[in-house]
N, C-alpha and C positions, 0 to 999 in steps of 0.2 A: 504494500500500500504506500509506503513512504517513497519508494523509487518512482511510482507513478506520479505522485505529487511534485517531486523534483523535476521530472521530465516535463510535466505540464507547465510548471513555472518557467523552466528554461525555454520551452517553445514560445511562451508568451513574451518573454524578454527579447528573444531573438526576433520575433515578429515586430515588436515595437522598434527595435534598432533598425531593422530592414525598412520599415515604413519611414523612419526619419531620414535614412540615407536616400530613399527614393524622392522624398520631398526636397532635400538639398540638391539633388541632381536636377530636378525640374526647375528649381530656382536658378541654378547656375546656367542651364541651357537658355532660359528666358533672358537672363542678364547678358549672356554672350550675344544673343540675337539683337538685343537693343544696342549694345555697344558697337557691334559690327555695322549696324545701320548708320551710325554716325561717322564711320571711316570711309575714305575713298575706296574704290574697288581694289586698288593695288597700292601697297606701301613701297616707296622707293627708299632703299637703304643706301647710305654712303659710308665710305671709310672714316671720315672725320667724325 
């Protein structure tokens, strides 16, 4: 019985962490889209 409770708790915590990482990834993707929209199509890099 005790192992089952530990396994359920671990599954719950893992799911919450996974959910948080998915939300962070969605936020970063949206942020990148917004920032790229403000840049020219191609950045020109120079040595100096």
